[in-house]
C-alpha positions in Angstrom: 0.1 -0.1 0.0 3.3 2.3 0.7 4.6 2.1 -2.9 0.4 2.7 -4.2 0.5 5.8 -2.3 4.6 6.6 -3.4 3.7 5.8 -6.6 0.1 8.5 -6.6 1.9 10.8 -4.7 4.2 10.5 -7.7 2.2 11.2 -10.3 0.8 14.2 -8.4 3.9 15.8 -8.2 4.9 15.9 -12.3 1.9 17.4 -12.7 1.8 19.5 -10.2 4.1 21.0 -11.8 4.1 20.2 -15.6 1.2 22.5 -14.7 3.5 25.2 -12.8 5.2 25.7 -16.1 3.5 25.8 -18.4 2.0 28.4 -16.2 4.7 30.4 -16.4 4.7 30.5 -19.7 1.2 31.0 -20.7 -0.8 31.8 -17.9 -4.4 33.2 -20.2 -4.2 29.9 -21.6 -4.1 27.7 -17.2 -6.3 30.4 -16.2 -5.5 29.7 -12.5 -2.8 29.9 -9.9 -3.0 26.5 -8.7 -4.4 22.7 -9.6 -8.2 22.0 -9.3 -8.1 20.3 -5.6 -9.5 16.5 -4.9 -12.5 18.0 -3.5 -13.1 19.9 -6.4 -12.2 16.3 -9.1 -14.7 14.3 -7.0 -17.3 16.8 -7.0 -17.1 18.0 -10.2 -16.7 14.0 -11.0 -19.9 12.5 -9.0 -22.0 15.0 -12.2 -21.4 13.1 -14.6 -24.7 10.7 -15.6 -24.7 7.0 -15.5 -25.3 5.8 -18.7 -24.1 5.2 -22.4 -21.7 7.0 -24.1 -18.3 8.9 -24.5 -17.2 11.0 -21.1 -14.9 13.3 -22.8 -12.7 15.5 -20.9 -11.9 19.7 -21.7 -8.9 21.1 -20.4 -7.2 18.1 -19.0 -4.1 20.0 -17.2 -2.5 18.0 -14.9 -4.9 15.4 -15.1 -6.4 15.4 -11.6 -10.2 15.8 -12.7 -9.0 12.5 -15.3 -8.3 10.2 -11.6 -11.5 11.8 -10.4 -13.5 10.3 -13.2 -11.6 7.2 -13.6 -12.4 6.0 -9.7 -15.7 7.4 -10.2 -15.8 4.3 -11.9 -16.7 5.9 -15.7 -14.6 3.0 -18.3 -10.7 4.1 -19.8 -11.9 3.7 -23.0 -15.9 5.7 -22.8 -12.6 8.9 -21.9 -11.5 11.2 -24.2 -9.4 13.7 -23.2 -8.3 16.9 -24.9 -5.8 19.2 -24.3 -3.8 21.6 -25.9 -1.0 21.6 -24.1 1.3 19.6 -25.5 4.2 19.5 -22.6 0.4 17.9 -20.4 -0.1 16.1 -23.2 2.9 14.4 -23.1 2.7 13.7 -19.5 -1.3 13.4 -19.0 -0.4 10.5 -21.7 2.0 9.0 -19.7 -0.1 8.3 -16.0 -3.0 7.6 -18.3 -1.5 5.7 -21.0 -5.2 3.7 -21.1 -7.0 6.3 -22.0 -8.1 8.6 -25.1 -5.8 11.3 -25.9 -6.8 14.3 -28.0 -3.6 17.1 -28.7 -5.6 18.8 -30.1 -8.0 23.0 -29.1 -11.4 22.6 -27.8 -12.5 25.3 -30.6 -11.8 22.1 -32.7 -14.0 19.1 -31.4 -16.3 18.0 -34.5 -12.8 18.3 -36.4 -11.5 14.9 -34.0 -12.0 11.7 -35.8 -12.6 9.5 -32.5 -15.5 12.4 -31.6 -17.6 12.0 -34.8 -21.1 10.1 -34.7 -20.5 8.7 -31.0 -23.2 10.0 -28.6 -21.7 12.3 -25.6 -22.8 11.7 -22.5 -21.4 14.1 -21.0 -18.2 17.5 -21.2 -16.3 17.9 -17.9 -14.7 21.1 -19.0 -12.4 23.4 -16.5 -10.7 25.2 -19.5 -10.5 28.5 -18.0 -13.6 30.4 -19.9 -13.7 33.9 -18.6 -9.9 34.5 -19.2 -10.0 33.7 -22.6 -10.9 35.9 -25.3 -14.6 35.7 -25.7 -14.6 35.2 -29.7 -12.7 31.7 -28.0 -15.1 31.2 -25.6 -17.7 31.4 -28.3 -15.6 29.5 -31.1 -15.5 27.1 -28.0 -19.1 26.9 -27.0 -20.5 26.5 -31.0 -18.5 23.3 -30.8 -19.9 22.0 -27.3 -23.0 22.3 -29.2 -22.6 21.1 -32.0 -21.1 17.4 -31.1 -23.7 17.6 -28.3 -27.6 15.1 -28.6 -29.8 14.8 -26.1 -29.1 14.6 -22.3 -25.3 15.4 -22.4 -24.0 17.2 -19.4 -22.0 20.2 -19.9 -20.0 20.3 -16.3 -17.7 23.6 -15.8 -15.9 25.0 -12.8 -15.3 28.8 -12.6 -13.9 30.8 -9.8 -17.4 33.3 -10.0 -19.0 32.2 -6.9 -22.1 34.4 -8.0 -23.2 35.7 -12.0 -24.3 33.8 -14.9 -22.7 32.9 -17.5 -22.9 35.2 -21.0 -21.3 32.4 -23.5 -24.2 29.6 -22.9 -23.6 26.5 -25.2 -26.3 27.3 -27.6 -29.5 24.1 -26.9 -28.0 24.2 -23.3 -29.6 24.7 -19.6 -28.6 24.6 -16.0 -29.6 21.6 -14.5 -27.6 22.3 -10.9 -25.0 24.2 -9.1 -22.5 23.7 -6.2 -19.7 26.0 -4.1 -17.0 23.4 -3.7 -15.5 26.1 -0.9 -12.5 23.8 -0.7 -10.2 24.7 -3.5 -8.2 27.7 -4.2 -9.5 29.5 -4.2 -13.1 28.3 -3.9 -15.1 27.3 -7.7 -18.7 27.2 -8.6 -19.6 24.2 -10.8 -22.4 25.0 -13.5 -24.2 21.5 -15.2 -25.8 21.8 -17.9 -28.1 19.5 -19.9 -28.3 19.3 -23.0 -32.1 19.1 -24.7 -32.3 21.0 -28.0 -31.1 23.7 -30.1 -34.1 26.4 -29.0 -33.7 25.6 -25.2 -31.7 28.6 -23.5 -31.3 28.7 -19.4 
């Protein structure tokens, strides 16, 4: 058991330092001073509904949420990671060799072969939407709507504990909202369910 704990600690430390490296190089794209806490990661993972279809994780970073999704019981074959950073992608490939990884941009989701003609059960996002350019956020939201179908859950966290989100993906209505205080800083999770293209919050 000690060896397993030491291995997990080593993997967490590796992810942490890769995260810090990318934060220094690309602060706007990372959008956070610290990786997500295990408490935030587990809460996000718990909102993924049971059922068939892929679980798509956007901006997995060092893999904290990825680990929580797998611990939640999501099969590695059903999990797809989309990470823009080459450094973090390489780390994720080493840490989660059984999980499908796409080194690419969330603004191009519909172009990825692994996602074509596949039902999407949930999209779990750690993307720093409030720090990205609004035009980029709009592209990402359009892509999320494009690949989603009835029942798809879109789960996004933010450090803004109040207020709505101006650039919500079309077709989604908010289903749940939670605040996780045991995170630095505290974070809010919004979970949206896809109903139809005409649905609005």
